[in-house]
C-alpha positions, 0 to 999 in steps of 0.5 A: 462095810461088807462082811464076807463069811468065806475066803472063797469069794472072788472080788472083781473090780479095783484091787485091794489093800489087805491086812490079815490076822486074828486081831484079838482085842483089836487094841491100839496096835491093831487099830494103827494097822487098820488105819494104814490099810484104809488110808493106803486104799483111799489114796490109791483108788483101791479097796480095804480088806481085813481078813480074820478067822473064826474060830481062833486058830489055836482052838483048832491046831493046839489041844493045849492052846484050846484048853488055855485060850481066853479071848479078849473079843468074840467075833461079834465084838470084833464086827461091832468094833469094825462097823463104824470104820471106813473098811470096805470088806471084812472077810471072816474065814472058817478056820479048819484043819484043812485050812491050817494045812495050806502053805503060806505061799499058796495062801498068798498066791491063790487067796490073797492075790488070786481071789482078793486081787491084792495090790498091797498088804499091811503087816506088823513086823513080827506077824506070821501066818500060814502052815507052821507060821511060815508066812512073814514079811520076808516071804511076802517081800520075796513074792512081791515083785512077781505077784505085783503087790506092795508090802507095808511093814509097820513097827510095833506100837509101844506104851509105857515101854511095852509093845502093845500085844493081845498076850500082854493085855491078857496077862494084865487082865489076869493080874488085875492091871485093868487100867494098863490093859485099857490104855493098850486097848484104847477103851475099857475092857468089857464083857457082855452076856445075859443076866441069869438067876443067881443065889440072890445072896446080894439081894438078901444083903441089901445089894441086888446084883445082876449075875452075868453069863458070858456067851462064850466059854473062851471069853477072858474073865479078869482076875477075881476081885472087886472092880469099879465098872460101868454097865450098859443096859439098853442104851443107858450106861450106869455106874456100878461095882462088880464082883468076880469070884467064888463067894468064899464067905458062902463056901461057893465053888463056882466062879461068878460075875455079879454086878451091883448097879448104883441106885438101880432096882429093875428086873434084868433077868434074861436081858443082855448087859455089857460090863465095862471094867475101869479099875481093880478095887481089892482082892476077893476075901472071906469074911467071918460073918455077913455083917463084916461082908455088908460093911465091906460091900458098902465100902466097895460101893463108896470106892466105886462112886468116888473113883468115877466122881474123881474122874478115874482116881480113888 
């Protein structure tokens, strides 16, 4: 996969089959679009191209959107997800106010066709793009004959009578519906980052934890509570239980993510780990004393171990 960090590149040679979007989460619906893009390119002797944007457009065009936006995937995570695919080109365009001002028609004419030699575009039924989101399937089809490209429109993918969407997945994670979010993602939701020094409360209670600091302020942290998780440390993946919250028993005010890895006591400070969320075990709670808290943590650990031992059932 060739990665281009500019939309100003001109691609010579065979034409391209293009798909465009933010692709946050790269869920099963996005994966279906990617598969069709690659398939059509291979079958027609063309090259496949996925165009995405960094930063997320809402961080640029909407102050309110920037304040509330939480991402399912950072740009590095998107690259990692796409790397094993047969995609020929990943184009990452710097999204600016000037870029946002480009009309959808000019974007199609000058960039998709003029620079990328687009011969086909794969697009979801309700996808929009360009200034004021005026680009859509209708506009593409109105230009297709003149500019000699094909429009391949895909219907939304559904699970459990719901359209798969990044918005729905964010909502599920915010409500602790981890398993539903994972089904739509096609993989466990994960957060990665460096382990930083915390208050060492877990170690004092007999449950040492790794305190995770996300590399992005916009990465979505699931609902506060306790989760059955797995953790990738180097190349090893181990079972764990993860706490998200502000430690109300100790009158905490800052939301933290603390991971207790079963049967593990290595020093992880300054090392990068990745936490995979599998199921929500319970709500965060304030306990009357540390003895009650220790009893509950023991129970949480047992619940996590049981969940994985039973193949994902409590």
